[in-house]
C-alpha positions in Angstrom: -1.4 103.8 -14.3 -4.3 101.8 -16.1 -2.2 102.7 -19.2 1.3 100.3 -17.8 -1.1 97.8 -16.9 -3.2 97.3 -20.3 -0.4 96.2 -22.8 1.2 94.1 -19.7 -1.9 92.3 -19.2 -1.2 91.6 -22.6 1.6 90.9 -22.6 0.7 88.4 -20.0 -1.9 86.6 -21.5 0.5 85.8 -24.4 3.4 84.6 -22.8 0.8 82.2 -20.2 -0.7 81.3 -23.3 1.8 79.8 -25.4 3.2 78.2 -22.3 -0.1 76.5 -21.2 0.2 75.4 -24.5 3.5 73.9 -24.5 2.3 72.1 -21.0 0.1 70.6 -22.5 2.1 68.9 -25.2 1.6 65.2 -25.1 3.8 64.5 -28.2 6.0 64.6 -30.9 5.5 67.0 -33.5 5.1 64.8 -36.8 7.1 65.9 -39.7 4.1 69.0 -40.7 4.1 70.2 -37.7 7.7 70.5 -37.0 8.0 72.0 -40.8 5.1 74.9 -39.7 6.5 75.4 -36.4 10.0 76.0 -37.6 8.5 78.5 -40.7 7.2 80.5 -37.8 10.4 80.9 -36.5 12.3 81.8 -39.7 9.3 84.7 -40.0 10.6 85.8 -36.9 13.9 86.0 -37.0 13.8 87.8 -41.0 11.3 90.8 -38.8 13.3 91.3 -36.1 16.4 91.0 -38.7 15.1 94.2 -40.6 14.5 95.7 -36.7 17.1 98.2 -35.3 18.2 97.3 -31.5 16.0 99.2 -29.8 13.1 99.5 -32.1 11.0 96.7 -31.5 9.0 96.3 -28.6 6.9 92.9 -26.7 4.5 95.1 -25.2 1.9 96.6 -27.3 3.3 100.3 -27.1 5.5 102.5 -29.1 8.6 103.1 -28.1 10.1 106.9 -27.9 12.4 107.4 -30.3 10.7 104.2 -33.0 10.9 104.3 -36.9 8.0 102.6 -39.4 9.8 99.5 -40.5 8.7 98.6 -44.1 11.3 96.9 -45.3 12.0 92.7 -45.5 8.6 90.8 -44.6 7.4 94.3 -43.5 6.4 95.0 -46.6 3.5 93.1 -47.1 3.4 92.4 -42.8 2.7 94.9 -40.6 2.3 92.2 -37.4 4.9 89.6 -38.6 6.6 88.8 -35.2 2.7 87.2 -33.7 2.4 85.7 -37.4 5.1 83.7 -36.4 4.2 83.2 -33.0 0.5 82.3 -34.7 2.5 79.7 -36.7 4.4 78.4 -34.2 2.1 77.7 -32.0 0.0 76.2 -34.6 2.7 73.6 -35.3 2.2 72.7 -31.4 -1.5 73.3 -31.5 -1.3 69.8 -34.3 1.2 68.1 -32.2 -1.2 67.5 -30.2 -5.1 68.8 -31.4 -7.3 68.4 -29.1 -10.3 70.6 -27.4 -8.0 71.8 -25.4 -5.6 73.0 -26.6 -7.8 74.5 -29.8 -9.2 76.6 -27.6 -6.1 77.9 -25.9 -4.9 78.4 -30.0 -7.8 80.3 -30.3 -7.2 82.5 -27.4 -3.4 83.2 -28.3 -4.9 84.1 -32.0 -7.4 87.1 -29.5 -4.8 88.4 -27.4 -2.4 88.4 -30.6 -6.0 90.9 -32.3 -5.5 93.1 -29.5 -2.0 93.8 -29.4 -2.3 94.5 -32.8 -5.6 96.8 -32.5 -3.4 98.4 -29.5 -0.2 99.0 -31.3 -2.3 99.9 -35.1 -4.1 102.8 -32.7 -0.8 104.8 -31.3 1.2 104.5 -34.5 -1.9 106.3 -36.5 -0.5 108.7 -33.8 2.5 108.5 -34.0 3.4 108.7 -37.6 1.4 110.1 -40.4 3.2 107.8 -43.1 1.4 104.5 -41.1 -2.0 105.0 -41.9 -1.0 104.7 -46.2 1.8 101.5 -44.9 -1.8 100.1 -43.7 -3.8 100.3 -46.4 -0.9 98.6 -48.3 -0.3 95.4 -46.1 -2.1 93.1 -44.4 -2.1 92.1 -40.4 -0.8 89.1 -40.2 -1.3 87.3 -43.6 -0.1 88.2 -47.0 -2.8 88.6 -49.3 -4.9 88.2 -47.3 -5.0 88.7 -43.1 
């Protein structure tokens, strides 16, 4: 039961933080903030387009029968869906910059890092090719992080 709680808790935190950020927004986004948000949405759609139906999991767990995706944006980034969320919420933060929004944004990044680290530890046990893949790619930002 304990192993089932942690992934669900991380997903709950992720969506709670996103919800709080959206509820805290009190201004019409600037064009630049909208571009950042749309860039994040585009990355998410691109990542989903390279995933097979049933291979994607919102919880930081590995589904039975899943396969390692290394095409599309996955060629450069191991967690493009998290990159997508970070960029979209950066756009939201830029629309209403405040200390509260900044703290929520940083907490969201921390939750996404925890999810990524959990997924990576599971992938290392699941697929021997993951170590090679991890050495060639970055977490969230191609060539940087």
